[in-house]
LONUNU-237047 format. One record per atom (N, C-alpha, C): x, z, y. Coordinates in steps of 0.05 Angstrom, whole numbers, plus 5000, padded with zeros to 4 digits. Atoms other than C-alpha are relative to their C-alpha. Last residue first. Layout:
XZY
...
This chain:
499350075023
499119927247
499550284978
498249825018
496519997316
499549914968
501549825020
494319367348
500850194984
499350045028
498619107405
498250224983
498449855015
495519097470
500149984971
501949855017
492818507503
501550154980
499149995019
497218227565
497450144981
502750195011
493218067632
501350004965
498550275007
500618247665
498149874979
499650174968
498118827712
500949714989
503150004980
494319137645
500749815026
501250165012
500519037599
497749945021
498950244999
505319337646
497649774982
500250144976
500719947651
501149705005
503450104995
499419957577
500449975030
501750265009
507019967571
497649895002
497950194985
509120497621
499049724983
500650104970
503620877596
501149855009
502050125006
505920917523
498049925023
499050245011
513121077548
497149894989
499750154965
509721637590
500849774988
502950034984
506021967525
501549825022
501850215024
512221887481
497649895017
498650224997
516122267537
499049744984
501150074972
510822827540
501649705006
502650115004
511722837461
498949915029
500550245015
519122947472
497449834993
498450124982
518723487520
499749724984
502050104981
514123837477
501549785015
502250175017
520023787419
497349925018
499050295002
524523997477
498649814985
500250104983
520324607494
501049665002
502650024997
520224867426
498949825027
500350215010
527124817428
497849954994
498850194983
527725287485
500449694985
502150154978
522525737451
501049745012
502750145010
526625797387
498649885024
499550205005
532425987434
498449794986
499350164971
528926477470
500949704987
502950104989
526426787400
500349765022
501150205017
533526797375
497549905002
499450324992
536527027441
499449844975
500650144976
531727607443
500949745004
502650035006
532927817368
499649915028
500250235022
540727777378
497149945001
499650234980
539828177449
500649764977
502650114988
536628707412
500649805008
499749924971
542828757362
497249915008
501550184972
541728577288
499350215024
498549884980
545528987231
499849765016
500250264981
541428917162
501650115031
497850154993
543429357109
500549805024
497949904995
538629887115
502649885002
498150144983
532829397119
502250155008
499049794972
528029947087
502249795017
500349725008
524229457040
501750135029
502249785015
525128757044
500650295005
502149984979
529428337088
497750124992
499849804981
535628457049
498250035021
500849745007
532828166989
500650205030
502449934992
533127487016
498950274993
501250125022
541327497019
497250085003
500949795009
545127647090
498149864969
498749765003
550627277116
498650194984
497150075019
548326517106
501650355002
500250135022
540726527136
502349994982
502149985015
540527057182
499749904969
499549755022
547327017204
498050144981
498150025023
546126297214
500150224986
502050195016
539226427258
502149964975
501349855009
543726927300
498349924973
498449885013
548726417318
499050224984
499750175023
543225957339
501850134980
502550035014
540726487387
501049854976
500649785011
547726697410
498149994977
497750015024
549425957419
499650324989
500450215024
543325897462
501650084978
502349895013
544426537504
498849854979
499949665016
551526387519
497150074987
499450125031
549125637538
501350304985
501650135027
543625937576
501749844979
502649815011
546826467615
498949824979
498749795015
553726027629
497450114982
498850225033
549525407654
500350234982
502250085017
546025917703
500249914975
500649735014
552826237723
497149934988
503449904988
555925567738
498650194983
499649894969
563325497732
497250095007
501150164982
563525447650
499550055031
499050254988
568825647614
498749905030
498649824985
565626357584
501649855021
502350004977
561625797547
501150185021
499350254983
568525657511
497350025023
497949994974
567726307485
500249845016
500949794974
561026207450
502450135017
501950114976
564325557424
499050245018
498550194984
569825947386
498449875027
499049764978
565026377356
501849905019
502749974975
562625747327
500150215013
500350214984
569225517302
497250095015
498650054981
570726167273
499449775015
500849814983
564226257237
502549965021
502050024986
565225597204
499450205020
499050124983
572225727186
497349915018
498349904988
569826317144
501049845026
501049864985
564225967115
501750155020
501650114984
568325447088
498450085019
498050094976
572725897060
499149865020
499649824989
566626177022
502549965022
502349914984
564725557002
500650205014
500050234978
570525326968
498350085023
496949904981
570825966929
499949865023
498049995012
563725796908
502050125019
500049895030
558025486943
502950064993
497949825009
557825527018
499850104974
497349974984
551725127033
501550224993
498650205004
545924906979
503050025017
498849915029
542625616979
501649764999
496949954994
540725437056
501250134975
498749905027
535124997031
502850105010
496650005002
531324857097
500650154974
499450124977
523924767117
502949864994
497550065002
519925057054
501249805022
499150095026
512625177071
503250025001
498950235003
509925177137
501549884982
502050165013
505425777121
500749665007
499649925027
511426247142
498449764986
497150105009
513025957208
499749994970
500250315007
504925997225
502749834991
502150075021
504926717200
499849654999
498450015028
511026837244
498149964972
498150165008
507926597307
501750044970
501250265003
501426887298
502449844994
501450015029
504427607283
498949634999
497450015023
508727607346
499349894969
498950234998
502827497394
501749974975
502050175006
498328087382
501449714993
500849985029
503928587377
497649814989
498350085015
507828287431
499250054974
499550275007
501728317477
502149874977
502550075011
500928997461
499649734998
499350005028
507929137482
497449964984
498050165014
507328817549
499850054969
501450255003
500529167573
502049824981
502850075021
502529787551
499549754997
502250184988
509829717585
497450014979
500749824972
514730287564
497649865017
498349994975
518729767528
499450225022
501349834980
517129817457
501749935024
499350154978
519329207410
498950165028
501049844976
520929637349
500249775022
498749944980
521829127293
498250195020
499349704998
517029167231
501450095025
502749875003
514328487236
500550285007
500750024975
521728207253
497050045005
498649864985
524428527190
498549915027
500649765001
518728217148
501350205020
502549934999
519227557176
499650304996
500149784993
526827477172
497550085013
498649815015
526826907125
500050345011
501749965024
521426527157
501750244989
502549795000
524926667222
498650054977
499149674997
531226377196
497850195004
500149855020
526725757171
502050265001
501749915016
524525657235
500850154979
500649774991
531625647270
497350114988
498749795003
533425127226
500050315006
500149895026
528124737229
501750234993
502749904999
528124697304
499750184971
499049784987
536124547297
496650144998
497949905016
534523987261
499750285006
501749905019
528623747303
501350134973
500949784987
534023757362
497550064975
498149764996
539123367319
497450235008
500449855028
534022797301
501050274997
503349944998
533622627371
500050154972
500649794983
541122657377
497350124994
499549695015
541522267317
500150165018
502349865011
538121717366
500450144975
498149855023
544921637407
497550164986
497350185001
542521117470
501350124965
500250265018
535721377457
501749844995
499949905028
538422117474
498749704985
499049775006
541422057546
499550054965
497150055003
539421337560
501550244989
499850245016
531921397535
503149945001
500849985027
530922057566
501249814984
498249825009
534321907634
500050074970
497650155006
529821287635
502350184991
499750115023
524121737625
502449834992
497950224990
525522207686
499949854966
498950115025
520322777685
501049735006
502450185010
519023067760
501649874972
498650045026
522623537805
498249884985
501749885025
522023257872
501250054973
499649684993
526323097937
497650164981
503149914992
523222397929
500350285010
500850244986
530322017930
497150105019
498949954977
534222617901
498349825021
500350324984
529222557846
501450095023
500550024966
531123307803
500649705013
496950154986
530223227736
498249955028
500849854976
524823717694
502549895025
503449905002
523923347630
500050085035
501850264995
530622997637
497050075002
499350184973
533923607646
498049835010
501349784976
530723987587
500649895026
503150054996
531723367544
499250155019
501150254987
539023407563
497349955000
499550034965
539524087542
499549855015
501849884991
536523957473
500050045035
501850184998
541523407465
497350105008
499450144982
547223897471
497849815008
500149884979
543824367426
500749895024
502549964991
542123857377
500350195021
501150264986
549523597376
497450045007
499150034971
551924297365
498549785017
500949764983
547024437310
501049985030
502850064989
548023747283
499150205009
500550234983
555523757278
496950015010
498749904982
555324457237
499849825029
501949854990
550324187189
501250105027
503050254989
555123567175
498150245015
498650144971
561524027173
497749855007
500149804979
557324437117
500949915028
502849914996
554923837080
500050165020
501249795021
562423537071
497650155017
499749774986
563322867115
499150244981
498749825025
563022287061
500950255019
501549945019
557121947103
501250154978
499950085025
560921907161
498950124984
498949735018
557822157230
500449854974
502249835009
556221517275
501050184979
499549694998
562421247306
497850184995
498649835019
562420527283
500950285003
498049904986
560120297347
501850084983
498550264996
554819887312
502250065011
498950135028
551920577297
501549804993
497349975010
552220837365
500449874975
499349805022
545120567385
503249974995
499049764986
544120197451
501250194978
498050104989
543119477417
501450315021
498250075025
538819817361
503049905019
499049745008
534720187420
502249914976
498949824974
533119557453
501750234991
498150154993
531419157383
502350165023
498549895014
526519757369
502849834996
498749695005
523719737425
501850044986
497549974996
522218987435
501750255003
498350125023
515918957396
503249995003
499849815023
512819487445
501949904982
500950105019
513619057507
501050174974
503549964993
515519427571
498349924977
500950295000
523219487549
496450065004
500950065027
526620157573
498149775002
502749975002
529920217637
499049944973
500750335002
536920387630
496950105002
502350005023
540220987665
499349715000
502650094999
547120897692
497950004984
502550165026
553121177664
497049985012
503250045001
558621397715
498949804980
500050254992
565721597689
496949955004
500550074971
567722307689
499049755009
497450154994
570322337618
499449945033
497949825004
564622767597
502749895010
499749915030
558922317623
502650144998
497149985002
556322227696
500650094972
499050264988
549122027709
502849974999
500050105021
545922657676
501149665002
500850265005
547323017733
500649884972
499250194973
549223697724
498449764993
502549904984
547024197663
499849915023
500749774998
552423917619
497450025014
497949824999
557623317616
498350324993
499749764983
552822827588
501950215003
500549745003
554822377536
500450165020
503049914997
554221637548
499750254990
501450104979
561321557523
497350054996
500449884974
563622077481
499249865022
499250134981
562621767412
499350155026
501250224995
561922387369
501149835016
500950014976
566822857337
498349685006
502950145004
567722977263
499249925028
498950234997
575023297262
497649754992
499250075028
571423997240
501749715000
501750135019
567424047301
501249844974
501849805013
570824527344
497849914980
498949785004
576524177381
499150164981
497249955006
574023547403
501050174979
499750245023
566823687402
502549844991
501750005024
567124337438
499949814977
498849795024
572724167480
498850114974
498050115014
569223537508
502150214983
500650045023
563223977515
501649814987
501149845020
566624447564
498849834970
498649895021
571123977594
498650174976
499650165022
565523577626
502050134980
502150065015
563224127667
500149854980
501049795016
570024317689
497950014981
497750025029
572523627704
498750264981
497549994990
565923537756
501950064971
498750285011
558823717751
502850065009
497349915008
553524307764
501749754987
498350164985
547723987793
502950095002
498649844988
543124527767
502049895021
497850144987
538224177727
501250195025
500750294988
534124627686
502349895014
498050205003
534625327648
497949675004
500250215025
530425787674
502449854998
497650195002
532426387716
500049764975
499350004965
526326797738
502349825001
502350164983
523626737670
500849935025
499250285000
530926957636
497549815013
502250075010
530627587673
500449664997
501550244985
537427837682
497149964985
502649985005
541328517671
498949755015
502850104979
548528327684
498249994984
501850165006
554828587639
498349975023
500850074974
560528987629
497849864993
499050214982
561629397566
499049955027
497050004984
557029737523
501449785014
499449694994
549629807506
502650095008
500749934966
548229117517
500950244999
502549814995
552228917451
499750085024
499449824971
557328297460
497250205003
502349904993
554727867407
500250185023
499149854980
559727307403
498150155007
499450014972
557826867344
500650225018
500150314995
556626697271
501350005033
501350094977
556627537256
501449625003
502750205007
557227777186
499649795026
499650195022
564627997196
497549814996
499249945028
562828347257
500049754981
501650045026
562928137327
500650124980
501850254984
565328307401
498549894974
499750225010
568028997373
498149715013
502850025020
567929647415
501049694994
499750244991
575329867446
497249934973
500650105026
575730617453
499049745004
502249905004
580230787506
498749874978
500850244995
588030797501
496650104996
501949924980
590431497517
498049715001
499749874970
594331657459
497749975021
501650194985
592331207397
499950025029
498950315010
597931487352
498249805022
497550144993
597332147377
500649774996
498149895012
589432307375
503349885005
500149985033
584131967396
502050044984
497650055012
584032057475
498950004967
499349745008
577132067512
502249904981
496849954992
576231517555
501050154981
498649775007
568831297524
502850015001
497850045020
565830717558
501450265001
497549954984
559330987598
502449944979
498349765004
553630707555
502849975015
497249985007
549830067579
500750284997
497249954980
542530127590
502550064986
498450264998
537329917537
503250035009
497950045028
535530627518
501149774999
497349855002
533830747596
501549944980
500949785021
528030147599
503250134996
499250035027
530329617651
499750304989
501750135012
527129607718
500249924970
501549795001
531830097749
497949904985
499849835020
537029587732
497550234995
499449704988
535029127787
499750124977
503049885000
534728357754
501250375005
499749815014
540227907774
497450145000
501249744986
538727267802
499750194986
502149865019
543126697771
498850225023
499249674990
547426217822
497550144980
497949935014
547725437803
499850384991
501550045029
541125227832
502050174975
502449824996
543325477901
499350054969
501850094995
550725137898
497650204984
501849854977
555925617895
497349815010
501850214986
559225257832
498250215012
502249964999
565425727810
498749845016
501249894972
572725547813
496449974987
500150134968
576625007776
498650175019
502350104985
577925467716
500349905021
500349894974
584725527680
497549905018
498550154976
584325377615
498950135024
499550295015
582525607542
501449915025
496949925017
581526427552
501149724995
500150175018
575826337605
502850024988
498250194988
575027007641
500049804977
498549985023
568327417625
501749795007
497750014984
563827427684
502850044987
500950344982
556527267659
503150015010
497749994985
556827827603
500949775013
497650195008
549627807586
502250065018
497749984981
543928327591
502249814991
496650045013
537828067572
501850105016
498049824984
529728147601
502150034970
499050074981
524527647579
503050105016
498450275006
523827757513
501449945025
497949985022
522128547517
501249714997
497949894985
518028487584
503250024977
500049775004
513927947555
502450125013
501049814982
513827277587
499850245000
497649884990
517727037521
499150095032
497549785013
511427207484
502249965020
500649744993
506726787525
501750254995
499950034971
510026117519
498750265010
497049964992
511726307445
500049955034
499449734996
503926397434
503150085005
501349844980
502625677460
500950374998
498749994971
508825357424
497950195017
498649744987
507125637356
500950025022
501549765007
501625207327
501150175019
502850014978
503724527372
499350334988
499749954978
510824687338
498250025015
499449794994
508624687270
500450095026
502249855002
505224017279
500650344998
501249984969
511423747309
497250174999
499049864984
515223947248
498549995029
501449715007
509723617205
502250285018
503149904996
510523007235
499150234995
499949924968
518823027240
496550055001
500350224980
518923097163
498750035026
501750044985
522223697126
499549745018
501750115010
526223877079
497449995010
501949784996
532823867120
497749914972
498749735005
539323517114
497350255000
497349975020
536822867143
500550325002
497249944980
530022947182
501950014984
498449755008
524722657132
502449965022
499849834973
519922117170
501150254987
500049725013
520621517124
501050215017
497549955021
519921027179
499250194985
499949775006
512620807214
501950044977
497850035009
512620187253
501050294983
499050244996
506620447296
502749994985
497850044999
502921047276
501249714999
499750215015
496121277296
502949915009
501250005028
494021957305
500949764987
502449965013
494121997378
499549914973
501249904978
500721577393
497350034986
502249845003
507121477356
498450085018
502550245004
511120897391
497850154987
501150134970
516621347426
497449914984
499949754986
518121757356
497949925029
502549805011
516921157313
499850235020
501850174991
522620817356
496950084998
499649964975
527521397347
497049865011
501449744996
526321447270
499750015032
502749985010
527320697267
499050245002
501750164989
533820757308
497049964996
500049904983
536221287259
498749905025
502249775005
534120947196
500450195029
499949755015
537920347222
498750164999
499149724978
534919757248
500850204977
501849785003
535019087204
500950285017
498849715007
537418497226
498350295009
500749834977
534317897210
501250215000
501449725012
537717467168
499550135019
500049754979
538616737196
498450214984
502749854995
539416217133
500350285026
500549765009
546515887137
497850105004
502350145021
547015167160
499550274982
500149895027
549015367223
498749924980
498350135014
549614857282
500550224977
500750145024
542514977309
502849874982
499650315000
544815117378
499649864976
501850074978
542715887375
499549685009
502250124997
545615887308
497949955020
500250235009
552415877330
497249914985
503050035011
551316527363
500049734995
500449735005
558616857377
496849974985
497949755006
563516377384
498250114979
499750095036
557615727381
501950244986
502649875014
556315987457
500049974965
500249774991
563215867476
497650184992
499049795019
564015287431
500550255010
500750015021
558414907466
501750194980
502649805005
560015117536
498949994970
499349734997
567114807523
498350215005
498749945025
564314157495
501450355006
501849955030
559114107546
501450104982
501749664991
564514267605
497950004975
498649805002
569313647573
498750264999
499850015026
563213107565
502550334995
502649875010
562013257633
499950054977
500449714992
568713177651
497850064997
497849805020
569612537605
499550275011
501049935032
563012257636
501650184987
502049845005
565112337710
498950074971
499449714989
571312047704
498050194996
499249915015
568011417672
501250245001
502649995019
563311337730
501550154975
501449704996
569311427779
497350054981
498149855001
573110837744
499250385007
500449905028
566710427745
501950214991
502649935009
566110517818
499750064974
499449674991
573110387833
497850174995
498449845022
572109737794
500750295005
501650025020
566009487838
501650154979
502449744997
569009647899
498850064974
499149594996
574909287883
498850155002
498849895022
571408647862
501050274993
503049925018
567008597924
500950094973
500749734993
574008607964
497250074981
501550034967
576607997931
498950275001
501849744994
581508007878
498749935022
501550034970
585307357846
497950264997
497849904978
590807547794
498649935023
500149765000
585307467736
501350135027
502649864993
583306787759
500550334997
499950104968
590606547755
497550155010
497649824991
590906867684
500249985030
501749734997
584406527668
501750175008
502349974981
587205817696
498750274997
502050195004
593505867644
497850115030
502349785005
600206047662
497249824999
501950055028
604905447643
497550215004
499749785023
608805527714
497549824981
499850095025
609505187778
501050134980
497050115006
607605677826
499949834977
499450075021
600805667857
502749954987
499150295019
600105857923
500650024978
497650065006
597506567944
500249754990
499449955026
589906547964
503349915001
498450245009
588506688040
501350024971
498050034993
583407308054
501649744986
498450025020
576607158055
502949995006
498950244999
572807438119
502849924977
């Protein structure tokens, strides 16, 4: 029902003004609808503007706002190297980069070829009595911090070897308690932990306290050792002993335990690799540390760079071993874990190169030591084992010799400044040997000490003796039995790491192939 109109006053107002003052229910509803419509349009415009500004802040090209042509992001050499390693298959190389490993005279195809020649004999050699038997001082106190205690999980504990099974000439002598004159009084004779030529703490097997162990019965693998103590080991090594060039420590696994926790104790889940081959390089580039401005600076002295590569390569090799023989708590099985490998090494592709670097360094030392190692007495009293060593060692030594120049050790420690650098180099690496005493896990301590001694022995051969010392009567050489065992054992550990890389490469190929088969995609042609 229409409302009564207000009577018009006597005025000069126009009819249009009077009409404008006249309102009906229909007119009011229409006006409200228009107001809501304009409000919705304004809100939509604001939301669109905000979204556009947010997206355009980082990727203006995504909306076509940039007038500059888009430049494809080029992968770093390290990422290209990692992509090639995972994509190389059966003689056909995809996206092949320049193949030389930095700071060596070797390309990684040649290194893998050498490893295929030596890995078989090495697997048999390390199972012989001479090379599987080692005496290690496992219970030296930590010099750097108060230990949080020992890991008593089953996989942390070593199984000692009955000393009756050790040749008598290897066994420790009793420490001489005789007086040495009026000035020394009754102090017992003190043995040296190292000589001026040593790069690591040697701990001669024939003196002091130690435990005889069978390395084959106590393999390096996942132990479950974790926590602040485990993390402190590598944190201290990198931050205090790498000459001020520590890596980016995020995503850096703490040791022989779970690779899901980094050195600062934070969780770091594994990532799945892409199923499409063409997405692998961008995926690795996103993970890589180069974009974080934390990769090794180019102006770092060559000696410091070599030191860092050795430490990083050892750490990466340990992670590769754990990822290759990873304990799956869900299935309660030991199995290789591709995501572990991609996350712990693929995210830091320089670590991959450093595994190859250490293999080259060890191979080069064995090349130089060849005459000495050929003449060494490996007798154990076991006719079978002694014969096996005589048969296997020449195969390894000849394969390494025939690999040609792998690493030029003459480029390091040159002149007076070089001698000072060598002194620092030795002090820092010996310190790393001592840090391994702080590991709360017996098996981790065993392998940490053994491999630092092995790398230290390689450096001793390369940098403490001239080439001529390894010819003739060897009278100037001083290598203890445990140094020889540690050198060959460490060489075998890195050989296994390279085999693990090839295994993960095959797993990645299968991973991609299975996805293509299930999605009806055609495989990419090899280039």
